[in-house]
N, C-alpha and C positions, 0 to 999 in steps of 0.2 A: 504494500500500500504506500501511497505518497507520504511525504514527511508530515508530521503533525506536531503541534505545540505541546500535546499531552505527553506525559512520561510513559514510555512503553515498557512492557515486561522485559526481563532480562533475556528471555528466550526469543523475543521478536527480532527478526533479522534487521528490521528497519531501525532499531535502536543503535545498532553497530554499523550497519551498511545501508543507510537510507536510500530512497529512490525517488525520482521525479515522476514515476508512473507505477501503476499496479502490476507487479511482476508475477503475481499468482499466490497460491497458498504458502504460508510461512515455511513449512518443512520442505516444499519443493524448491523455494528460493535458496534456503540454506544448502540444500543438496547441490543445486546448480552452481552456486557461488563458490562453495568450498572445493567442489570438484574442479572448477576452472582454475582456482589458485594452485591446487595440487598438480593439475595436469601440466601447467607451464613450468612448475618447479622441478618435477621429476622426469620430464620427457627425455632429456638428453643424457641421463645417467642411470636409467633403469631399463630392464628388458621390455620388449614390446608386450609380452604377456601381462606385465604389470601396468605400464603407462597407458595402455589403451582402456583400462578400467575407468579412470576418472574422465577420459574423453567421452566414453559412453554415458557416464552419469551426468555430464552437463549437456550432452546432445539429445539423448532420448526424451527427457522430460520437456525439452523445448517443443517437441512436436505436439504434446498436449497443450502447451501454451499457444502454439500456432493455431490449433483448432479452435480454442476458446476465443482467441482474439482475431480470428480470420477476417471478420467484417472490416477492420481497418488495416490489418497487416497485408491483406491481399493487394492493396493499392501501392504498397511500398516497392520501389524499383528493385532493390537488392533482394527482397523476398521473392519477387518474380523471377529474378535471375537464379536464385537458389533453386526454385522449382525447375527451371530449365536445365540446370546443372545435374539434377537428378534424372530427369526424363530423357534428355537428348542422347546421352550415352546408351541408354537402354534401347531407344528407338534405332540408333545407328547400328547397334549390335544385332538387332533383329534383321535389319536390311542386309548386313554382312553375312548373317547366318543363312539367309536364303541363298546368297551367292555361293558360299563355301562353308558348310557347317563345321567341318573340322578345323579350318584355319580361324574362323570367327571364335570358336570356343577357346583355341589356344591363345588368341590375342585379346580376350575379352576386356579385362581391366576397366570396369565400369566406375571406379571410385576416384580416379585421379582429379577430375574436375570438381566434383562436389566437396571434396575435402578442403578445398580452398575457401569454402564458406563456413568452416568451423568457427570463424570469428563471430558469426551471426548469433548463435546461442550465448556465447560468452558475453557479447555486448548487451544482451537482454538482462543477464544476471548482474552485470555491473551497475545497472540502474541509472545511467546518465550522470553519475557523480564523480567529480574529478578526484576527490580523495580516495575513493574506492579504486579508481583507475590507476592511481599512483601506486597503491598497495599491490595491485595486480602486476604492474610492470616491474616493481621491485622483486616480487616473487620470481618472475621470469629471469631477471638479472642474477639474483642469488643462485638460481638453479644452474645458470651458465657457469658461475664460479665453482659450484660444487662439482659439476661435470668435469671441469678442468682438473680439480684436485683428485677426483676419483678415477678418472680415465687415463691419467698420465703421471709419469714421474717428473714433477716440476723441476727438480734439480737437474735431471738430464735435459729437459727442454731448455733450461737456462744455459746449459753448457753448449747446446746447439746454437742458440741465439748468439752467444759470444763469438762463435766461429762463422757467423753470417749465414747459417743454414736455416731455411724456413721451417716452421714448426706447426703442428696441428693440434697439440694438446690432447691427443687421443680421441678427438671428437670428429668422426667421419674423416674429413680431410681439411687442409688449410683453407680452401675456398669457402667452405661452409662456416668455419669459425670466423673468417673475415666477414661473412654476411651477418652472423649473429651480433658481433661486437660493433659492426658498422651501424646497425640499427640502434644498438645500445648507446653509441656515441651521439647519434642524432637525438635520441630520447633525452639524454642528460642535458645536452645543449639547449634543446627547446624548453625543457623544464627550468633551465636557468633563467629564461626570460620571465618566468613567473616570480622570481625572487623579489624583484623590485615592487611587487604588488602586496607583499606581506606587510603587516602593520607594525611589528616590533623588530628592533635591531637584532634581538636574540634569535628570532625565527629566521630572519634573513641570513644571519651568519651560519646557522645550522644547515639550512637548505643549500646555501652557496658552497659550504664545505663538502656536503654530500655530493652535490653536482660536480664540483671540480674533481673530487676523488674518483667518482664513477667515470667521468669523461676521460681522465688521464689513463685509467686502467684500460678502458675500451680502445683508446687510440693506440696505446702501446701494444695491445694484443693484435690489433689489425696490422700494425707495422711489422710485427714479428712473424705474421703469417705470410707476408710478402705477396698478398693477393692483389694482383695488379688491377683487376676489375673493381674490387672494393675501394682501392686507393683512388682510382680514377673517379669513381662515383662520389666518394666523399669530397674529393677536390672540387668537383662540379657543384655539389651542394654547398660547400664552404664558400666558393667564389660567388655563387648566386646570393647567399645569405649576406655576405660581406657587402656586396654591391647594393642590395636593397637597404641594408641598415645604414650604410655610409651616406647614401643619397638622402635618406630620411633625416639623419642626424645633421648633415651639412645644411639642410633647408631650415633647420630650427635654430634659435639662439641657444648656444651651449657654451660652457666654459671651455677655454682653449685646451685645458688639460684633458678634458673628456674627448675632444676631437683628436688630440695627439695620441691618446691611448688607442682609439679606434684605428687610426692610421698605422699604428705599429703592430696590429694583430697579424697581418701577413708575414711580417718579419719574424714574429714569435713562432708562427706555424712552421716556417722554414727551418728555424733553429731546432725545433723539436724533431722534425722528420729527417734532418740532415744526416745523423748517424746511421740511418737505415737506408739511405738512398743508394749507396754503392751496391748493395745486394739487389735492390729492385732494378737498378740500371743494368746490371749484368744479366738479369733475367730477360729484360727487354732486348738486349743485344743478341741474345741467343736466337731470336726470331728473325735476324737479318736475312738469312737465306730464304726463309719462307716468304717474307715481305717482297723480296726481289722476284721470286717466282710468281707471286700474285700480281705484281705490277706488270710483269711481262706477259701475263695471261697464259702462263705455262701450267695449266691445270692438271696435266698428267705427271708432273714431276714436283709435286708439293711434298717437302720432307715431313717426316713423322715427328715434328717438334710439337710443343704444346698447342701453338696456333695452327700448325699444319694438320694435326689430327682433327681440329675443329672444322677446318675448311674441307677436308676430305669427307668427313662424316656428313657435313651439310650438303655436299653434292649428292651423296647417297640418299639422303632424306628427300631432297627435291625430286629425285627420280620416283620414289614411292608416293610422294604427295601428288605428283602429276597424274597418277593412276586413279586416286580417290580423293579429289581435292575438297569435296564438300562435307563428307561424313567421316573421312579417315578410316583407319584400319582397326582401331581398338587400343585401349590404354596400355597394353603389354607388347606393343609392336616394336619397341626400340631395339631390344636385344635381338629379336628375330630378324629385323631388317639389317642390322650390322653383321650378324653371323651368316646371312645369306647374300652378302655383297661380294662381288668379284674385285671391287676396287680396293678394298681394305686388306691389309696384310694380316696374317694370323696373329702376330704380336699385338696389333691394335684390337683385333677381335677378342683376344684374351684379356686385355687390359680395360676395355671400355664397353659399356652396355647401353650408352645413351649418346645424345647428339650435342650436348654442351650448349644448348640454346632453348630457352623455354618456349619461344614462339614457334620454333620448328617442331618441338616435341608435341605441343598441343595440336598443331595443324596436322601433323602426321597421325596422331592418335584419334582426334575427334573432328578433323577437317576444319575448313574455314568457319563453319557455323559454330563449332565448339570454341574456336579461338575468339570469335566475336562475343560470345558470352563472357569470356575472361576479360577482354579489353573493355567491354561495356561496364563490367564491374569496377574496374580501376578508374575509368573515366567518370563514373557516377561518384565514386569516393572523392576524386579530385575536385569535381564540381562542388560537392557539399563542403569540402574543406575550404575551398576558395571563398565560398559564401560566408563561412564562419570566421575567416581570418580577420574581417573588419568589425567583428563583434566588440562591444565594449567590455565584455566579460573576459578577464585575463585567462581563465581556465579554458574557455573556448578558443582563444587565440593560440595558446600553447598547444592544445590538441590539434588544431588545424595545421599549425606549422609542422608538428611531428608527422602528420599524415602526408602533407605535401612533399616534404623533403625525403621521407621514406619512399614515396612513390617514385621520385626522381632517382633515388638510390637503386630501387628495384629495376627501373627501366634500363639502367646501365648494366648492372651485374648480370641480369638474366639474359643478356646477349652473349655471355661468355660461359655460362653454366646453367644446367637445367634445375635450378633450385626449386622452382615451384612444382616440379614433377615428383618430388620426393618428400619424405616426412620433415626434412629440415625446412623446406619451403612452406609446408603446412603450418609448422610451428611459428615460423617468422610471420606468416600471414595473419595468424591468430593474434599474435602479440601486437603487431603493427596497426591493425585496422579495427580491432574491437573497441578501442577508446573512442574513435570518431563515430562509429556506427551506434554506440551507446547513446551519444548525444543526439544523433539523428532520430533514434527511436523515442527518446524522451520528448523531443519537440513534436514528433508526429503524433504521439499519444495525447499530448496536450491539445493539439489542434483537432484531433478526432473527438475528444471529450467536449470541446467547445462547440463543435458543429452539431453534436447530438444533444 
């Protein structure tokens, strides 16, 4: 139930985690909310048999909520896309089954698209409240730190870092760690914009200290993973944010010291990243032969470097996409297409089972129609965040900025790795977009109540 001035019982979820809309029965909300916190905390350091339990506990009750509130939720664009993400893969599988039953069964994979909507039920349980959202995001961040401690020997990782060797902290691989902590860095920096809105110096100092600590940890982890896509994406986000803020600041009367501080931020960023740039530069130089072949249009002699593998697999994917451009082959087509390619060597087939590009992966699996569902989802989130950014509410502003910069970050990194096709992308998607959508649901619920 919405907030009230009356004192609520200790067992009432709204006493501890209030909401701007009626989320449902008390025990259902407790279940969904605690399951959401647990899911993002344990996802990266527990077996699938364990971490899927809280996912089910926050997802399944939402379908009850969806039925009860269908009268107004049915008009929500993201809910509509959620429904398409469930139905389209089933429909496409049916068509492919008529064509070739055995192959369609082997490549079925109906869940890849719909899992990217796991943020929807989480957003409902968060209740549109900024404080609850911050708690949720901190659970996710501490879960990342626990995963680093549990999955790897940190002393050994540090010895590799000192020798200039990229590390993955025992979590999938370095690219995925770069993704996680890149989002964390964006989250802490956008939360930092909220500091100046706090009323007491003590609160400002406490939040600023937490933000600075989390941001530095996140930046250092991204740098030590040497993930070029994540570094490029963060550089673009940083450049855009700096440009916007600098223009706004220079247009307003401000103390010269404030302006000087802002103008020195790029220098500070360079000084922080400089010790790590030699390793990153060497990794870029390793692709010189590949870049030369691409520039010459010599597609038959692309070397098997990191970039070369991506180019060769993309060519294979395009051949498959051209055969079924609208509905794709099924969510499990990746490994099958690679293993049945004459273009790729056996060493590449043994090392890779995907195409290193989210757009290619989803087009191959669910066709252009499935890809349109995914792109429409992100465009809808971007539009809503853009509208919220001019709000006078500082919590709305911070949430909108977090969403917009994360979308830009995603747009870059997913051109180089199939993040969204795997559980790491589902996790990142849930953490990144539940906060904004929770605000959208709260506002939509208010409008629906006023209309009725």
